[in-house]
All heavy atoms as an XYZ file, in Angstrom:
618
protein
N     109.877     81.912     31.461
C     108.475     82.198     31.236
C     108.368     83.554     30.550
O     108.985     84.523     30.963
C     107.724     82.207     32.572
C     106.280     82.641     32.436
S     105.341     82.796     33.973
C     105.287     81.123     34.524
N     107.540     83.623     29.519
C     107.311     84.884     28.831
C     106.331     85.756     29.590
O     105.743     85.351     30.593
N     106.130     86.966     29.091
C     105.225     87.920     29.725
C     104.280     88.493     28.686
O     104.703     88.835     27.578
C     106.027     89.068     30.366
O     106.937     88.530     31.329
C     105.117     90.063     31.055
N     103.016     88.597     29.061
C     102.028     89.273     28.228
C     101.615     90.545     28.955
O     101.221     90.504     30.117
C     100.796     88.403     27.969
C      99.747     89.120     27.175
C      99.864     89.219     25.803
C      98.677     89.738     27.802
C      98.921     89.913     25.052
C      97.731     90.434     27.071
C      97.851     90.520     25.692
N     101.714     91.694     28.294
C     101.368     92.973     28.904
C      99.927     93.340     28.543
O      99.633     93.696     27.404
C     102.313     94.074     28.439
C     103.748     93.959     28.910
C     104.617     95.049     28.280
C     103.808     94.053     30.429
N      99.046     93.237     29.547
C      97.671     93.667     29.339
C      97.674     95.158     29.077
O      98.327     95.924     29.761
C      96.811     93.384     30.573
C      96.612     91.920     30.864
C      97.195     91.329     31.969
C      95.837     91.133     30.028
C      97.008     89.997     32.248
C      95.640     89.791     30.297
C      96.228     89.222     31.413
O      96.038     87.898     31.682
N      96.933     95.582     28.079
C      96.842     97.000     27.760
C      97.699     97.397     26.585
O      97.351     98.319     25.855
N      98.808     96.726     26.389
C      99.656     97.064     25.249
C     100.007     95.843     24.401
O     100.382     95.997     23.245
C     100.935     97.770     25.706
O     101.688     96.923     26.554
N      99.854     94.644     24.959
C     100.122     93.441     24.187
C      98.976     93.126     23.249
O      97.832     93.521     23.473
N      99.266     92.446     22.154
C      98.241     92.025     21.198
C      97.699     90.671     21.640
O      98.418     89.664     21.586
C      98.832     91.941     19.786
C      97.841     91.514     18.760
N      96.826     92.342     18.331
C      97.695     90.345     18.102
C      96.099     91.688     17.445
N      96.611     90.492     17.287
N      96.454     90.665     22.114
C      95.850     89.440     22.628
C      95.380     88.563     21.477
O      94.601     88.991     20.626
C      94.678     89.754     23.558
C      94.024     88.558     24.238
C      95.018     87.848     25.153
C      92.805     89.002     25.024
N      95.889     87.351     21.453
C      95.477     86.356     20.468
C      94.960     85.141     21.228
O      95.126     85.049     22.454
C      96.660     85.929     19.586
O      97.640     85.278     20.421
C      97.285     87.116     18.858
N      94.363     84.227     20.511
C      93.907     82.993     21.145
C      95.092     82.265     21.776
O      95.019     81.823     22.928
C      93.181     82.074     20.128
C      92.884     80.720     20.731
C      91.903     82.741     19.632
N      96.190     82.186     21.074
C      97.339     81.454     21.610
C      97.937     82.160     22.832
O      98.352     81.494     23.785
C      98.411     81.224     20.536
O      98.891     82.437     20.030
N      97.969     83.491     22.833
C      98.504     84.166     24.014
C      97.557     84.024     25.201
O      97.999     83.862     26.334
C      98.812     85.643     23.731
O      97.661     86.361     23.350
N      96.243     84.041     24.956
C      95.275     83.838     26.036
C      95.413     82.439     26.619
O      95.378     82.256     27.843
C      93.857     84.063     25.525
N      95.592     81.453     25.775
C      95.772     80.070     26.239
C      97.068     79.950     27.036
O      97.110     79.300     28.080
C      95.741     79.079     25.053
C      94.313     79.018     24.488
C      96.237     77.692     25.468
C      94.184     78.249     23.194
N      98.110     80.594     26.578
C      99.399     80.535     27.280
C      99.292     81.170     28.666
O      99.824     80.634     29.647
C     100.483     81.218     26.447
N      98.579     82.305     28.768
C      98.395     82.934     30.075
C      97.572     82.011     30.967
O      97.911     81.787     32.135
C      97.733     84.327     29.945
C      97.306     84.869     31.301
C      98.681     85.305     29.255
N      96.482     81.467     30.415
C      95.616     80.571     31.193
C      96.363     79.316     31.634
O      96.142     78.817     32.749
C      94.388     80.189     30.379
N      97.257     78.826     30.819
C      98.024     77.616     31.142
C      99.178     77.892     32.095
O      99.764     76.964     32.655
C      98.557     76.979     29.850
N      99.516     79.156     32.265
C     100.599     79.498     33.176
C     101.979     79.469     32.542
O     102.980     79.614     33.234
N     102.036     79.324     31.220
C     103.343     79.328     30.551
C     103.786     80.749     30.202
O     104.956     80.972     29.882
C     103.326     78.465     29.278
O     102.303     78.940     28.408
C     103.069     77.007     29.627
N     102.841     81.692     30.257
C     103.124     83.107     30.053
C     102.464     83.844     31.209
O     101.344     83.534     31.595
C     102.570     83.603     28.695
C     102.628     85.114     28.592
C     103.325     82.967     27.539
N     103.171     84.815     31.767
C     102.634     85.599     32.873
C     101.930     86.841     32.327
O     102.493     87.586     31.536
C     103.758     86.026     33.813
C     103.281     86.858     34.982
C     104.423     87.309     35.871
O     105.579     87.310     35.419
O     104.132     87.678     37.019
N     100.687     87.048     32.743
C      99.958     88.247     32.368
C     100.247     89.355     33.363
O     100.114     89.165     34.567
N     100.663     90.527     32.852
C     101.052     91.650     33.705
C     100.405     92.918     33.160
O     100.340     93.112     31.946
C     102.593     91.818     33.708
C     103.020     93.020     34.520
C     103.271     90.551     34.206
N      99.924     93.775     34.067
C      99.422     95.077     33.647
C     100.599     95.995     33.386
O     101.469     96.149     34.246
C      98.552     95.704     34.735
C      97.234     95.027     35.058
C      96.574     95.707     36.242
C      96.313     95.023     33.863
N     100.623     96.633     32.197
C     101.684     97.618     31.986
C     101.356     98.865     32.818
O     100.253     99.017     33.335
C     101.896     97.930     30.504
C     100.743     98.651     29.834
O      99.964     99.342     30.525
O     100.613     98.530     28.602
N     102.301     99.748     32.976
C     102.141    100.885     33.889
C     100.992    101.795     33.475
O     100.224    102.261     34.315
C     103.447    101.682     34.000
C     103.437    102.708     35.106
C     103.128    102.132     36.486
O     103.543    100.996     36.791
O     102.452    102.821     37.272
N     100.843    102.059     32.189
C      99.760    102.916     31.728
C      98.402    102.283     32.022
O      97.474    102.957     32.471
C      99.898    103.193     30.225
C      98.840    104.145     29.722
O      98.716    105.254     30.293
O      98.117    103.781     28.773
N      98.294    100.991     31.800
C      97.047    100.283     32.082
C      96.754    100.295     33.572
O      95.614    100.501     33.989
C      97.115     98.843     31.545
O      97.341     98.895     30.133
C      95.832     98.088     31.829
N      97.759    100.098     34.383
C      97.592    100.144     35.840
C      97.034    101.509     36.265
O      96.106    101.592     37.062
C      98.926     99.873     36.528
C      98.854     99.807     38.039
C     100.215     99.495     38.642
N     100.837     98.305     38.094
C     100.613     97.061     38.493
N      99.753     96.847     39.457
N     101.225     96.048     37.950
N      97.555    102.583     35.694
C      97.074    103.925     36.008
C      95.617    104.108     35.590
O      94.822    104.697     36.319
C      97.951    104.979     35.330
C      99.324    105.120     35.950
C     100.162    106.128     35.182
C     101.572    106.171     35.746
N     102.438    107.076     34.968
N      95.254    103.574     34.412
C      93.864    103.699     33.949
C      92.918    102.897     34.824
O      91.802    103.349     35.108
C      93.748    103.264     32.493
C      94.407    104.261     31.538
C      94.224    103.863     30.117
N      94.766    102.507     29.967
C      94.808    101.833     28.834
N      94.335    102.359     27.744
N      95.320    100.634     28.778
N      93.343    101.725     35.278
C      92.518    100.910     36.175
C      92.296    101.655     37.494
O      91.177    101.710     38.009
C      93.145     99.517     36.414
C      92.474     98.789     37.557
C      93.088     98.685     35.145
N      93.349    102.231     38.040
C      93.224    102.983     39.290
C      92.327    104.211     39.128
O      91.541    104.538     40.017
C      94.607    103.377     39.819
C      95.460    102.216     40.321
C      96.875    102.687     40.656
C      94.816    101.535     41.507
N      92.409    104.872     37.978
C      91.532    106.013     37.709
C      90.078    105.549     37.640
O      89.188    106.196     38.189
C      91.925    106.725     36.414
C      91.017    107.881     36.047
C      90.984    108.978     37.093
O      91.992    109.279     37.722
N      89.826    109.589     37.281
N      89.826    104.441     36.989
C      88.469    103.896     36.925
C      87.962    103.537     38.313
O      86.794    103.780     38.638
C      88.431    102.658     36.024
O      88.698    103.009     34.694
N      88.828    102.982     39.129
C      88.449    102.648     40.502
C      88.022    103.905     41.251
O      87.009    103.910     41.934
C      89.612    101.973     41.228
C      89.311    101.687     42.696
C      90.513    101.142     43.441
O      91.593    100.960     42.890
N      90.334    100.901     44.713
N      88.791    104.972     41.108
C      88.453    106.227     41.782
C      87.104    106.765     41.295
O      86.304    107.272     42.087
C      89.560    107.264     41.578
C      90.814    106.966     42.399
C      91.804    108.121     42.361
N      92.412    108.309     41.057
C      93.504    107.669     40.636
N      94.113    106.796     41.406
N      93.991    107.900     39.433
N      86.840    106.633     40.003
C      85.574    107.114     39.448
C      84.396    106.306     40.004
O      83.367    106.888     40.358
C      85.605    107.052     37.932
C      86.539    108.088     37.324
C      86.725    107.930     35.834
O      85.957    107.175     35.193
O      87.651    108.567     35.296
N      84.544    104.990     40.090
C      83.485    104.147     40.650
C      83.278    104.486     42.123
O      82.136    104.601     42.591
C      83.801    102.644     40.458
C      82.856    101.762     41.267
C      83.724    102.279     38.983
N      84.353    104.679     42.865
C      84.245    105.047     44.275
C      83.530    106.381     44.432
O      82.717    106.563     45.345
C      85.630    105.102     44.929
C      86.242    103.739     45.123
C      87.703    103.782     45.554
O      88.355    104.853     45.430
O      88.203    102.739     45.993
N      83.812    107.336     43.535
C      83.159    108.643     43.580
C      81.665    108.503     43.318
O      80.852    109.119     44.002
C      83.797    109.592     42.565
C      83.239    110.996     42.604
C      83.538    111.711     43.913
O      84.610    111.537     44.477
N      82.603    112.490     44.392
N      81.294    107.707     42.344
C      79.878    107.472     42.048
C      79.184    106.887     43.269
O      78.101    107.331     43.652
C      79.726    106.548     40.819
C      80.138    107.305     39.548
C      78.295    106.019     40.711
C      80.318    106.409     38.342
N      79.818    105.905     43.886
C      79.227    105.273     45.067
C      79.106    106.261     46.218
O      78.096    106.282     46.921
C      80.061    104.066     45.484
N      80.092    107.124     46.391
C      80.066    108.101     47.486
C      78.972    109.147     47.281
O      78.363    109.614     48.235
C      81.428    108.784     47.607
N      78.700    109.501     46.034
C      77.681    110.495     45.727
C      76.275    109.899     45.725
O      75.306    110.614     45.624
C      77.956    111.118     44.361
C      79.217    111.943     44.309
C      79.544    112.407     42.900
O      78.804    112.068     41.946
O      80.563    113.095     42.742
N      76.203    108.597     45.776
C      74.939    107.869     45.742
C      74.164    108.118     44.447
O      72.939    108.021     44.416
C      74.095    108.178     46.976
C      74.779    107.712     48.251
C      73.878    107.789     49.461
O      72.645    107.863     49.299
O      74.428    107.761     50.568
N      74.887    108.439     43.373
C      74.237    108.518     42.060
C      73.840    107.115     41.643
O      74.453    106.140     42.069
C      75.194    109.083     41.011
C      75.525    110.526     41.219
C      76.344    111.090     40.082
N      77.428    110.188     39.689
C      78.318    110.468     38.750
N      78.245    111.597     38.094
N      79.283    109.630     38.452
N      72.848    107.011     40.806
C      72.446    105.718     40.272
C      73.050    105.578     38.887
O      72.753    106.366     37.991
C      70.912    105.611     40.203
O      70.388    105.784     41.520
C      70.479    104.260     39.669
N      73.941    104.599     38.731
C      74.634    104.391     37.464
C      74.543    102.915     37.096
O      74.937    102.039     37.870
C      76.111    104.842     37.549
C      76.831    104.571     36.246
C      76.192    106.314     37.908
N      74.036    102.651     35.896
C      73.843    101.287     35.407
C      75.127    100.471     35.529
O      76.194    100.909     35.123
C      73.392    101.314     33.948
C      73.219     99.946     33.345
C      72.114     99.174     33.635
C      74.171     99.417     32.487
C      71.955     97.920     33.096
C      74.032     98.165     31.938
C      72.913     97.413     32.243
O      72.761     96.164     31.708
N      74.995     99.285     36.099
C      76.106     98.353     36.186
C      77.083     98.636     37.315
O      77.973     97.839     37.563
N      76.938     99.779     37.956
C      77.779    100.072     39.110
C      76.982     99.844     40.378
O      77.406     99.114     41.259
C      78.348    101.505     39.058
C      79.338    101.597     37.891
C      79.028    101.870     40.378
C      79.947    102.949     37.685
N      75.805    100.458     40.445
C      74.978    100.263     41.641
C      73.512     99.985     41.292
O      72.608    100.336     42.015
C      75.107    101.437     42.608
C      74.746    102.759     41.977
O      74.301    102.826     40.846
N      74.952    103.826     42.727
N      73.322     99.375     40.106
C      71.987     98.919     39.709
C      72.077     97.461     39.295
O      73.171     96.927     39.066
C      71.424     99.700     38.503
O      72.170     99.333     37.335
C      71.473    101.190     38.720
N      70.909     96.868     39.130
C      70.861     95.543     38.535
C      71.118     95.657     37.040
O      71.426     96.727     36.521
N      70.966     94.549     36.335
C      71.171     94.515     34.891
C      69.871     94.123     34.209
O      68.965     93.589     34.841
C      72.273     93.510     34.526
C      73.636     93.915     35.006
C      74.130     93.450     36.214
C      74.415     94.781     34.261
C      75.385     93.820     36.668
C      75.671     95.160     34.710
C      76.154     94.676     35.904
N      69.783     94.360     32.916
C      68.602     93.970     32.159
C      67.356     94.651     32.683
O      67.321     95.874     32.804
N      66.331     93.866     33.006
C      65.074     94.455     33.474
C      65.224     95.139     34.836
O      64.361     95.901     35.238
C      63.932     93.413     33.525
C      64.245     92.287     34.499
C      63.616     92.891     32.145
C      63.070     91.358     34.751
N      66.328     94.879     35.529
C      66.588     95.529     36.820
C      67.513     96.745     36.677
O      68.041     97.250     37.659
C      67.193     94.520     37.802
C      66.307     93.308     38.127
C      67.054     92.330     39.010
C      65.018     93.760     38.769
N      67.663     97.236     35.459
C      68.583     98.343     35.196
C      68.225     99.608     35.959
O      69.098    100.414     36.250
C      68.628     98.644     33.700
N      66.974     99.781     36.294
C      66.551    100.978     37.025
C      66.376    100.721     38.513
O      65.863    101.567     39.234
C      65.249    101.521     36.443
C      65.449    102.000     35.025
O      66.436    102.654     34.724
N      64.530    101.652     34.145
N      66.806     99.547     38.965
C      66.676     99.182     40.369
C      68.021     99.369     41.062
O      68.993     98.673     40.756
C      66.224     97.707     40.511
O      64.998     97.547     39.810
C      66.059     97.329     41.959
N      68.071    100.344     41.958
C      69.310    100.591     42.702
C      69.497     99.488     43.736
O      68.548     99.044     44.367
C      69.259    101.956     43.391
C      70.596    102.363     43.962
C      70.609    103.805     44.367
C      71.985    104.145     44.905
N      72.068    105.505     45.362
N      70.738     99.039     43.884
C      71.050     97.978     44.842
C      71.733     98.578     46.070
O      72.234     99.703     46.022
C      71.903     96.861     44.196
C      73.230     97.402     43.674
C      71.120     96.166     43.086
C      74.154     96.344     43.090
N      71.762     97.810     47.138
C      72.336     98.298     48.396
C      73.845     98.518     48.266
O      74.492     98.025     47.347
C      72.079     97.294     49.523
O      72.874     96.132     49.327
N      74.399     99.238     49.229
C      75.840     99.494     49.248
C      76.618     98.181     49.318
O      77.619     97.997     48.621
C      76.182    100.384     50.439
C      77.617    100.851     50.462
C      77.897    101.803     51.597
O      77.014    102.603     51.957
O      79.026    101.742     52.130
N      76.154     97.257     50.155
C      76.831     95.954     50.279
C      76.744     95.180     48.970
O      77.728     94.598     48.517
C      76.218     95.140     51.424
C      76.813     93.750     51.572
C      78.311     93.729     51.892
O      78.837     94.733     52.416
O      78.953     92.704     51.605
N      75.562     95.161     48.336
C      75.426     94.466     47.061
C      76.257     95.134     45.969
O      76.774     94.455     45.081
C      73.958     94.388     46.642
C      73.166     93.378     47.455
O      73.792     92.495     48.088
O      71.919     93.463     47.455
N      76.421     96.458     46.042
C      77.274     97.165     45.089
C      78.716     96.690     45.228
O      79.396     96.425     44.235
C      77.199     98.693     45.303
O      75.862     99.117     45.053
C      78.145     99.439     44.385
N      79.194     96.558     46.467
C      80.558     96.056     46.713
C      80.726     94.651     46.141
O      81.713     94.357     45.460
C      80.839     96.033     48.210
C      81.831     97.057     48.678
C      82.274     96.853     50.118
N      81.196     96.749     51.095
C      80.518     97.772     51.599
N      80.806     98.983     51.201
N      79.578     97.586     52.482
N      79.754     93.795     46.399
C      79.822     92.411     45.913
C      79.799     92.388     44.392
O      80.579     91.667     43.768
C      78.662     91.571     46.516
C      78.865     91.399     48.019
C      78.555     90.223     45.820
C      77.639     90.856     48.748
N      78.887     93.166     43.802
C      78.786     93.218     42.337
C      80.091     93.646     41.707
O      80.572     93.009     40.761
C      77.655     94.168     41.929
C      77.526     94.445     40.436
C      77.153     93.167     39.688
C      76.501     95.535     40.182
N      80.686     94.721     42.212
C      81.929     95.214     41.635
C      83.057     94.196     41.759
O      83.867     94.028     40.859
C      82.320     96.561     42.248
C      81.375     97.684     41.883
C      81.238     97.860     40.383
O      82.217     97.939     39.666
N      79.997     97.908     39.909
N      83.096     93.482     42.858
C      84.102     92.428     43.043
C      83.881     91.311     42.037
O      84.835     90.834     41.413
C      84.041     91.891     44.480
C      85.022     90.796     44.723
N      86.362     91.042     44.928
C      84.862     89.461     44.790
C      86.987     89.891     45.092
N      86.111     88.929     45.026
N      82.641     90.889     41.857
C      82.335     89.797     40.930
C      82.599     90.184     39.478
O      83.016     89.347     38.688
C      80.893     89.333     41.106
C      80.703     88.553     42.384
C      79.296     88.014     42.502
C      79.162     87.157     43.748
N      77.838     86.551     43.834
N      82.356     91.448     39.148
C      82.618     91.900     37.777
C      84.101     91.750     37.457
O      84.481     91.320     36.367
C      82.167     93.352     37.567
C      80.636     93.407     37.501
C      82.775     93.954     36.310
C      80.086     94.810     37.462
N      84.948     92.072     38.417
C      86.387     91.940     38.200
C      86.785     90.489     38.129
O      87.633     90.074     37.415
C      87.173     92.636     39.311
C      87.078     94.147     39.297
C      87.808     94.716     40.489
C      87.645     94.729     38.030
C-alpha cells in the first residue's frame, strides 16, 4: 500500500480517490502534525478566554455574531474536523 503525506504531498483527484478507496494510506507528515497541534492550542486558548471568534464559538452566516455555548462549541469543532 502506498502512502499519501497530508501537508507535503500533491493532492490530485486520483490520489484522493486512492486514499478514499483505501489503496493508499493518508498520513500527516511531522510538520503538518505540529501545525495541527498548534492550531488546536490556539482554539483551546480562544475558548478558555471566552473571546468570540467566528466559526470557533459562533454560528455561521446570519448567526455569525451569535455566541454558542461551551458544549455546542465542542460539538461544532468536532464536526468541523
